[in-house]
N, C-alpha and C positions, 0 to 999 in steps of 0.2 A: 356806452351811454347808459346812465342809470334809469331805473324804472320810472321814476317821477319825471325825468326829462323826456322819456318816450311818451308818457301820457300827455304831457304838456304839448309836445310836438304834434301828436296826432290830433289833439283838440285844436291847436293853432291852424292846422290844415283845413279844419271844418268851418272856420270863421270867415265870413264874407269879407272881401277887401274893404268894403265900405264901413266895416265895424272895427272898433278897437278890441284887440285880443284881451287886454287887461280888463276893460269894462265888461266885455261879454262873459269872461270867466267870473268876474265879481257878481254879475247878474245871475248866472247859473248856480253859483254856490251861495248866493245871498250873503255876501261878505263885503267889506269895504274895498275901495279901489286900492288902498295901500296894502291890505291883506292879500289881495289878488296878485299885486305886483311882487310881493315877497314870495309867494308860492311859485310864480313863474321864474323868478331868479334863483329858486332853490334855497332861499334863506328861511323858509318855513315849510314844514312837511305837509304833504297832502294826507288827509285822513282817508281811511278806506271808503267811507260813505261819500266823501268828496270825489274820489277817483271814480266811483260808480256813477255819480251824477255827470261828470265830465264825459265818461264813455257813452252814456245814454244821449247826452246832448250832441256829442260829436259823431255818434253812430259808429263806434269802433269797439272791438272786443278786448277786454282786459286779459282774457285767457291768452290771446295771441301775443300780447305784450309780455306777459309773464314767461312765455316760452321762447321769446325772440332770441335770447342769447344761448339757448341750448342747442348743441350740435346735432343731437340725434332725435329730437322731439319736434314735431310740427303738427299743430292742430289745424285741420282744414274743414271747410264746410262744403259738403257735396250737394249738387243739384238733386231735386226730386227725380224719381224714375219717370221716364217718358215712355208711355206705352199706349197712348190714345190721342185723339185729336184734342180732347179736353185737357189732358196733362201737358200737351204741347202748347196750348194757349196759355196755360198757367206759367209755363217756362218763359214764354215771351213777355208775359206781364211781370214776372220776377226780374227779367232782364231790364225792363224799363225802370223798376225800382232801384236796381243796382247801378244803372247808368246815371240816374239822377243823384244818387248818393255820392258818386265820384265827384260831383261838381263839374264846372266847365272851365275854370280858370287855371292855367298852367298845368293841364292834365295831358299826359302823353301815353298812347298805347303802342307797345312794341309787340309785334305779332309774328310768330314763326309759322308761315302759311303753308301747311301741307296741302290744304284745299283752299280755294278762293274764300276769303273770310265771309261769314254768313251775311253780314250787313249789306254786301254787294248784291245780294239776292232779295233784299227787302223792297220789292217793287211789284208792279202789276204784270211783269213779263211772264211769258209761258215758262221760261227757264226758272224763274223764282218759284212758280207753282210746282214745277217738276222737282226742284230740290226738296221742297217740303214733302212731296209725294214719296221721294226716295227715302227720306228720313223715316217717315211713318211706315213705309213698306218693310223696312228692316226692323222697326221697333214695335209695331202694332200687329199682333197675330191676326186681327180681323181684316187686315189689308191684303192678306195672302190671296193671290189670284185676281186682285182688282186691277183693271186696266187704268192707265193714266187718263184716258178720255172720260172715265166715269168718276174721276176724283175732282171735287170742287172745294174750294176754301170758304169757310164761313166769313161773312163780312167783318165780324169782330176781329178775326186774325189779320185780315187785310189791313184794317185800320191800325191794329197794334204794331205790326211790323213797320208801317210808315212812321209811327211815333218813334220806334227804336232806331230807325235809320237816321232820323233827324237828330236824335241825341248823339249817336255815334259821330255824325259829321261835325259836331261842334268841338271835338277833341283834335289834338295834334296826333297824327297816326303815322307810324312807321311799320311797313310790312316787308318781310323778307320772303321772297318767292324763289322757287326753282322750277325745273321743267314739270315736276309732278303737280304743282299748284294748278296748272291749267289742264294737264292731261288727265287728272282724276275726274274732271267733269266730262271730258270726252269719253272716257272709259265707261262712265255711268250711262251716258246716252247710248253708246254702242251696246252695252250689256242689255239694257231694257228694250232696245230695238230687236236684238237677236232673240231675246226671250219672248217676244210677241206682245209686250206690254205697251209699246208705242209703235205707230206705223211709220212708213218712210217719210211722209210729208211732215209729220210731227217732229221726227228726228232732225230734219233739215231746218225747221223753224227754231228748234232748240240750239242748233249750231249757229244759226244767224244771231240768236239772242246772246250767245256766249261771245261772239265777235263784237256785238254792240256793247256788251258789258266791258270788254277790254278797251274799246275805244273811249268809253266814258271814264274808265279808270285812268287812261293816258291823259285825257283832258283835265282830270282832277289834279294831275301832277303839276299843273301850272300854279296851283295854290301852295303857298309856303307851309301850310299845315299838313300836307300829305306827301309821303314819299314811299316809293317801292324800290327795293334793292334786290338784285339777283345774286344768288349764291349757288354756284354749280354743284358743289360737293356736300353742302350741309344737309343732313337729313332733317326734314321739317317734321313738326309735331303737332301743330295747331295750338301750342302753348302760347301764353301771352303774359306780359307784365304791364301793369299800370303804374306810371310814375307821376307824382305831383310835385312841382317845383324841383324836379330832378331827383326826388327821393322815391324809391319803390314803396307803394302802399298796398298793392294787391298782385297776386300771381294766380294764373288759371292753368291748371294742369289737366289735359284731356283724360277723361275716364272712359267714356263711350263716344258714340258718334256725335251726340250733342251734349252729353253730360260732362261735367268737369268738377274738379275740387278746387275751391278757392282758398288761397293762403294769404294771410296778412300778418305782418309783424313777426315772421318766423325765419329761422335760418334757411329753410327751403326757399322762401321768397328771395332772400339775399343771393343765394346761389343761382336761382333762375335769372335774376337781374344781371349778375356778373356774367353769366354765360351769354345771354342775348346781347348785352352791351358790348362785350368783347367781339362778338361776331359782327355787330353793327359797326363798331369802330374799324374793324379790319376791312369792311366794305368801302369805307370812306378813304382808305389809304391808296 
């Protein structure tokens, strides 16, 4: 696929179904309908300035497109460092921005779940608060020695994660789980109980919350937009690929517990997509 085709395709993905792609391109570039049509068909070349306008309007990176066909080069965007409650709140806010940018029509997330995906914990349960406590306990030096009973979430974060959960739930989601997906949460509960950060009664409530989470996930499987598949041997990674109309548009590679590197339009993305899709297809056989 030529660079101009890739730019047009990425721009096309950003256009709402209710709008004409040709007319929207004409409006963005301030050119005639016929001139826009000729650019879409490849009969007229996009100028550099025009490409920049389309990238800005469609919220995609020209750098990523320019390196998409290179085998050894991949430009990725890393999340900011999370080392405090404030930086965690910014992380959740940035998550909202990225989820909205993905749109909601024909968007599919394929997730290799080493741990239960974070959005399952975006609620008012004690387990949800415990997960955030664990993340900060490992990332924020000021949390050292702080017991779970003394940890409270700001209202702003509670509201933010509810927004993020509602955005996640509008997508089609495919999650690939194995035994470690669930056992990792049990191991965290066990560790913090043994270390004295949570008492016996709290550990029991957390286990009950985990059981309730799994029941809710099982109930959600009745929806056509959500599927969980079990793979006994696959080593999970918490990596994910986002596909729009069947085309991979973003890949997320785990960097730290919450941090990741986001790839779009690169050979790395295509390799991630091929890997996860192959595993997914094998599970359906």
